[in-house]
N, C-alpha and C positions, 0 to 999 in steps of 0.2 A: 504493500500500500504506500509505503514511504517513497519508493522509487517511482511508482505510478504517478504520485502527486508531483514529483520533481519533473518528470517528462511532460506532464500536463501544463505546468508553468512555462516550460520551455516552448511548448506548442503555442500557448497564448502570446508569448513574447514575439515569436516569429511572425504570427499573423498580424501583429501590431507594428511591424517594422516601418511601414510607410509613415505612420503617425509619429513613431519614435524618432524618425529622422529629423523632425522639426524641433526636437527638444534642445535646450541650450547645451552646448558642448558636443553635440552630434552633427552639427551642420558644417558647411564648407564655406562660410563667409570669411573672406580675407581679414586677417588681423583679429580673428575671434579665437578665444581659448576653446580647445576641444578636449576630449578625454581619450583621444588616441584611436578611436574607431571601433567601439564595441559592436561586434556582430556585423556591422554594416560596411566595413572597409577591408581591403586586402593590400598590404604593403607589397609593392612591386620593385622598389629600388631604394637603396640607401646611398648617401654620400656623407661620410662621417655619421652623425646621428640625426641628420636631416633625412626625412623619408617621404617618398612619393607613394600615394595610396590611390586605389581605384575603388569606386563605389560599386556595391553589388546590386544596387537598385537602378542604376543608369550608367550611361557611357560618360562618366565624369571622373575627373581626377582632382586631387588636392595635394598641396605640399605642406608638410608640417615641419617646424623647426624642432630642436631638441627638447623644448618645453611644451611640445604638442600644440603650439599656436599655429593656426592656418595662415600661411604666407601667400598662397596663391591657389586658385581653383579654376577649373575649365578643362581644356583639352590636355592630353599628356604632353604634347609638343610645347604648349604654353608654359606648363609647370616646369618642364625640364629647362626651358630658357631662364626662368626665374632662379632655378636651382644653380644653373651655370654661373649666374651673376654673383653668387655667394663666394665664389673663388675658394671653395673648400679643398684642402689638400687631398691628393690621391690617397687611397688606402695604404697604410704602412703599419709596422708593428704588429702586435697581437690583437685579434678581434674576437669578441665573444658573442655568439648568437644564442638567444633565448627563444623558446617556442612553447606557448601555453597549450592547454588541453581543450577537450570538448566542452561546449557551452560556457566557455570562459573568454577572457580577453587578455591582452598584454598587461592589464592592470594587476592580474594575479601575480605576475613575476616582476612587477615594478620595484618592490622592496628589494628583491635580489639584484636588480639592475642598479639601484641606488647604492647598495652596499658594495658592489664590485667597482662602481665608479670611484668610490672613496679609497679603495685599495690601490688604485693606480696601476693595476696589473695589465690593463688593456687600453689601447688607444681609442677604442669605440666599443660600446655595448649595444647590440642590435636586438631590441626587445620587439620581436615581430608580431604584428597584428594580422589575423586572418579570420575569415567567417567560418569558424569551426563547426557550426551546426549544419552547413550545407556542402562541405568539401568531401573528398575521399582522400585516402592516404596518397594515392597516385597523383591526383590533381594538385594537392598541396606540395608534393615533392617537385612538381614542375615549377611552381611559383618560387619555391625555395632555391631551385637551381638558378633562376634568373637573378635572384638577389645575390647568391654566393658568387656567381660569375662576375658581378660588378666589383668584387673585392680583390681583383688582381692587383698585386703589389703588396698585399699583406704578408707579414712574416709567417703567420700561422693563424688558423681559425679554429676555435674551440666551440663546442656545442653543449647546451643544456636543454632538455625537454621535460615537460611535465605531462604525465598521463598520455593522452592522444598525441601530444607534441613529441613525446619520446618515441612513439611508434613511427611517426612520420620521419623523424631523424634516423631511426633504425633502418628504415627502408632507403632513405636518401644516402646513407653511408654504407648500405649493404647491397641489395640487389638492384638498386636504381642504376640504369646504364647510361644516363645522360648527365651525370654529375660532372661539373667542370673539372678538367684534369690539371689545370694550371694553378689551382688553389691549394696551398699546403694545409692539409687537415691535421689537427692536433688530436685532442681527446674529446670524448662524449660522456656526459653523466645523464642517466635516465632517472627521473624522480617519479615514483609510484607508477611504473609502466605496466600496462596489461600485456606482458610479453607472451602469456599463454591464453590470451583472449579474456573476455569479460562476461561473467554470468548475467550482469545487468543488461549489457548490450544484447545478449542472446534472448533475454526475456522480452525485449522491446523491439527486436528487429522485424518480427512478423507484423503485418498489418499496416495501418496508416502511419504509425510512428516511424517505422522503418522506411516508408516512402518519403517522409519529411526529412529524415536524417540519414542519408545514404552511407555515411561513415560507420553507422552501427553494423552494417554488414561486414566491414573490415575488422571490426572489433569482436565479431561473433565467432570467427573461425577459431579452431583449436590450435594448440601449440605447434604440432608438426606442420599443419597447413600454413601457419604464420611463418615458420622457418623457411618453408619452400617458397612462399610468396614474397616475403619481405627480407629474408636473409638474416645474416649476422653482420653487424657493423665491421667494416674493414679498417678499424682503428682501435686503439685501446679504449675500453669503455667500462664504467662502473655503474652500479645500480643502488639507489637508495629506496627502501621500502618503508611505508608507514605502518605503524601498528599501535595497539592500545585498546581497541574495542574488545569487549567480552567475546571470547571465542564461540560461545554458545549462541550469541545473539544474531550472527549472520551465517558464517560458513563453517563453523566447527574448528576453526584455527585462528591464529592471530590475523588481524585484518585492519584496514584503515577506513572501514565503513563502506568502501566501494570494492576493494580488491583484497583477497587473501594474500598473505605475504608470499606464499609459494608460487603464485601466478606471476610474480614479478621477475622470477629468475630466468636467465637465458644462458645458453652454452657460451663458453669462451669469455664471459665477463671476467675482467681482471680483479674486480672487487665487488662485494655485496655487503650492505649494511642496513640495519633497521634504525629508523628514527621514530620516536614516539610522537604520534599525532594522527589526525584524520587526513583524508586524501588531499584536501586543499591546504590544511594547516601546515603540513610538512614542507610545502613549497615556500613558506614564509617564516621559517624558523632560523635564527642565527646559527644554531647547530648545523642546519642543512647548508647554509651559506659557507660555513667554515670547512665542512667536509667536501663540498663541491670544489672549493678553492684548492684544498689539499690534493684532491685527485687530479684536477686539471694541471696542477704544477708538478706533482711528483708521482702520479699513477697509483696512489693508494689513499684510502680514507684515514681519518685520524685514529680510529680504533676499529679493528675488524671484529665481526661477530658472526 
């Protein structure tokens, strides 16, 4: 019942998208403050931490500065001209890419982005926005490839994904055959990844909910099918799993209220660790940030378990 209510709320939100587009912070009026594009926008290009987004509702683009202020809107060509005038240096140094999960937005990982900016480890933190309710793993990998291709000149690119975002990154760094080959890939951390599929997705994939959210089909397949379809990342990767819920309340084992910890595991992971917290909470804990940083720098978490 709890999960049915959740997807019902998501359904109501999606049907209200046209009206939501008019709310403050979601529009594309130049010099207006936005909230980065919840559900309605797809990042298609970055230059530093300026990013160009495409609307999912119309053939319209907008250019956001690093503070998510809209600096231009209209055609892609027009926005790219405005971006070029900023004279932002070409990519260099180390770059970190963050990718949120299903029915979420880049806001979920913004605390992590802010924390990493303070460390000074990276020249740019790309906290990617995408319309997670309507994509598939394959379609978002194509969008990710376009963004990563624009990072030529970077010393190295590291990746962190949460939930669905971690599966998209798994595929992009695994079986995806169009990944730009001129970009030096570093390490990947998956946070709460449904590497063996999701029981919640399986329970909602059939019927109208599955038609509304095609990515549920990607998350409904079992572990061996996922391995064949999405592969194993061809880079060093580590996994952080959430736990803390009463084992008897959901799956009969430790879980994060969405995934049992056992379903996060994946062959060839260099490290695996549990972090206490629910599915979204784990992505916003300082303990998580510190462990992510340790793995991206040194290939292991702070404490193994």
